[in-house]
C-alpha positions in Angstrom: 25.5 0.3 -4.0 22.7 -0.7 -1.6 21.1 -4.1 -1.9 17.5 -4.3 -0.5 16.3 -7.8 0.3 12.5 -8.4 -0.1 10.5 -11.6 0.6 7.7 -12.0 -1.8 5.1 -14.1 -0.1 2.8 -15.8 -2.6 0.5 -18.0 -0.5 0.1 -21.0 -2.8 3.5 -20.8 -4.5 4.4 -19.4 -8.0 4.0 -22.7 -9.7 0.4 -23.9 -9.9 1.2 -27.2 -8.3 3.4 -25.9 -5.5 0.7 -26.5 -3.0 1.0 -30.2 -3.7 4.8 -30.4 -3.0 5.6 -32.9 -0.2 7.2 -30.1 2.0 4.4 -27.6 1.5 1.6 -26.8 4.0 -1.6 -26.1 2.1 -3.6 -26.4 5.3 -1.9 -23.2 6.6 -2.7 -20.9 3.6 -5.4 -19.3 5.7 -3.6 -19.4 8.9 -2.2 -16.1 9.9 0.4 -17.7 12.2 2.0 -19.1 9.0 2.6 -15.7 7.6 3.7 -14.3 11.0 6.2 -17.1 11.2 7.6 -16.2 7.7 7.8 -12.5 8.5 9.6 -13.1 11.7 12.1 -15.3 9.9 12.7 -12.8 7.3 13.2 -10.1 9.8 15.7 -12.2 11.9 17.5 -12.8 8.5 17.9 -9.0 8.1 15.5 -8.7 5.1 14.3 -5.1 4.4 10.7 -5.9 3.6 8.1 -8.4 2.8 5.7 -8.1 -0.2 2.1 -9.2 -0.6 0.5 -9.4 -4.0 -3.2 -8.8 -4.5 -5.9 -8.6 -7.2 -9.6 -7.9 -7.0 -10.8 -10.9 -9.1 -10.6 -14.7 -8.7 -8.1 -16.3 -11.0 -9.5 -18.7 -13.6 -7.3 -21.7 -12.6 -8.5 -22.0 -9.1 -9.6 -25.6 -9.7 -5.9 -26.8 -9.7 -4.0 -23.9 -8.1 -4.1 -21.9 -4.9 -4.9 -18.5 -6.5 -7.3 -16.9 -4.1 -6.3 -13.7 -2.3 -6.3 -12.4 1.3 -7.1 -8.8 1.8 -3.7 -7.1 2.2 -4.4 -4.4 4.9 -5.8 -7.0 7.3 -2.8 -9.3 6.5 -0.2 -6.5 7.0 -1.7 -5.3 10.2 -1.4 -8.8 11.7 2.1 -9.0 10.5 3.0 -5.6 12.0 1.8 -6.9 15.4 4.5 -9.6 15.6 7.5 -7.7 13.9 9.3 -4.5 14.7 11.7 -3.7 11.8 10.7 -5.2 8.5 8.9 -3.2 5.9 5.4 -4.2 4.9 4.6 -3.7 1.3 1.0 -4.2 0.1 -0.6 -4.1 -3.4 -3.5 -1.7 -3.9 -5.3 -0.9 -7.2 -5.7 2.7 -8.4 -8.4 1.4 -10.8 -10.6 -0.3 -8.2 -10.0 1.7 -5.1 -10.8 5.3 -4.0 -8.0 7.7 -3.1 -9.4 8.8 0.4 -10.0 5.3 1.6 -6.6 4.1 0.4 -4.8 7.1 1.9 -6.5 6.3 5.3 -5.6 2.6 5.1 -1.9 3.2 4.4 -1.6 6.0 6.9 -3.2 3.8 9.6 -0.9 0.9 8.8 2.1 3.3 8.9 1.1 4.3 12.4 0.3 0.8 13.6 3.7 -0.4 12.3 5.7 2.6 13.6 6.6 3.7 10.0 6.9 0.5 7.9 4.2 0.8 5.3 4.8 0.6 1.6 2.3 0.8 -1.3 2.8 -1.4 -4.4 1.0 0.7 -7.0 -1.0 -1.1 -9.7 -3.7 -0.4 -12.2 -5.0 -4.0 -12.3 -4.7 -5.9 -15.6 -7.4 -8.5 -15.0 -10.5 -7.8 -17.3 -12.8 -9.8 -15.1 -12.3 -7.5 -12.2 -14.6 -4.9 -13.7 -17.9 -6.9 -13.0 -17.0 -7.0 -9.4 -17.2 -3.2 -9.2 -20.3 -2.5 -11.2 -18.5 -1.8 -14.5 -19.5 -3.4 -17.8 -15.9 -3.7 -19.0 -12.4 -3.2 -17.8 -11.0 0.3 -18.5 -8.6 0.4 -21.4 -4.8 0.8 -20.7 -4.7 4.6 -21.3 -7.7 5.3 -19.1 -6.3 3.2 -16.2 -3.1 5.1 -16.3 -4.7 8.5 -16.5 -6.7 7.6 -13.4 -3.7 6.3 -11.8 -1.8 9.5 -12.3 -4.4 11.6 -10.6 -5.1 8.9 -7.9 -1.5 9.1 -6.9 -1.6 13.0 -6.8 -4.7 12.9 -4.6 -3.3 10.4 -2.1 0.0 12.3 -1.7 -2.0 15.5 -1.1 -4.0 13.8 1.6 -0.9 12.4 3.2 0.5 15.9 3.3 -2.7 17.5 4.6 -1.4 17.3 8.1 1.9 18.9 8.8 4.4 17.2 11.1 3.6 19.2 14.2 -0.2 19.4 13.7 -0.9 16.7 16.4 -0.2 18.5 19.7 -2.1 16.6 22.4 -1.2 19.2 25.1 -3.4 18.4 28.1 -2.2 21.6 29.9 -3.6 24.0 27.2 -6.3 21.7 26.0 -5.1 21.9 22.4 -5.3 18.5 20.8 -4.5 19.5 17.2 -3.1 22.7 15.6 -5.7 23.5 13.0 -3.4 26.0 11.2 -1.3 23.0 10.4 -4.2 20.9 8.9 -5.1 21.8 5.4 -8.0 21.0 3.0 -6.7 19.8 -0.3 -9.8 20.9 -2.4 -8.8 18.7 -5.3 -11.1 18.8 -8.4 -9.8 16.8 -11.4 -10.9 14.7 -14.3 -11.5 11.5 -12.2 -11.8 12.7 -8.5 -13.2 15.5 -6.4 -11.8 15.3 -2.9 -12.0 18.0 -0.3 -9.7 16.6 2.5 -8.0 16.9 4.8 -7.3 13.3 5.8 -9.0 12.2 9.1 -5.8 10.6 10.2 -2.8 12.5 11.6 0.5 12.5 9.6 2.1 9.0 9.9 5.7 8.3 10.9 6.9 8.3 7.3 4.7 11.2 6.3 4.3 9.4 3.0 4.4 5.6 3.1 7.0 4.2 0.6 5.9 4.1 -3.0 6.8 0.9 -4.8 6.4 -0.1 -8.4 7.5 -3.0 -10.4 8.9 -1.2 -13.5 9.1 2.2 -15.1 7.2 3.2 -18.3 7.0 6.5 -19.9 3.2 6.3 -20.2 2.9 5.7 -16.4 2.6 9.3 -15.4 4.0 11.9 -13.0 5.9 11.6 -9.8 4.1 12.5 -6.6 3.4 16.2 -6.3 5.5 18.2 -3.7 3.6 18.6 -0.6 3.7 21.3 2.1 5.8 19.2 4.4 7.6 16.2 2.7 8.5 13.5 5.1 11.8 13.8 6.9 14.6 11.5 5.8 14.9 10.2 9.3 11.5 8.5 9.0 12.7 6.2 6.2 13.8 3.5 8.4 13.5 0.4 6.2 13.5 1.2 2.5 14.4 3.8 -0.1 11.3 5.1 -2.0 11.0 3.5 -5.4 9.5 4.9 -8.6 6.2 6.5 -7.8 4.4 5.5 -11.2 1.7 2.9 -11.5 1.9 -0.4 -13.2 
């Protein structure tokens, strides 16, 4: 049995009054050095990963509780710069994101962190998020999960659109990339039409680690098989979890 230790960093604490505790530091909630210190401490303690929650809407109890959100990719990039081993798991919504942008963001983070990126896959349950994205109402459960299914498929195809040896960078021959190893995905589905390929070379893990809080039969399929699945040697910090959305 393998035990994975993960530090769940919730800026204001899980209790709504945690920010008022005598030993807390609410003045550091927007100070990146605070989170860098926490990450380094977790890494020194041999934790496998740190986890950062996110949501695309302001919580309704902000008057009495610290419930605002920092954008996770910015946050994780800053953490990557001061750590070397610990995994970086960020939450990103399949309901209020686009597959191409998200695939680029996680691939970039995986490169910048030398293979430590993980995606916590969610569909977003907050109804008030819809108005932040030009929608009149929040999509119903079935619609969110159907979109999440296809979203995950597209992201995985994009990560696999560059094969492992596609980036050549050979100054002698002048070949920077082997275009025979870079593939369009030409995905056309119910929710997305994405040509690809990704404009970021294959990352150290190939596919950043999929993370999900639970397993439901309605949550959909596993990631499709790509042309070149990531090599086991690239999984340095965590074992891939279930790939379904929450």
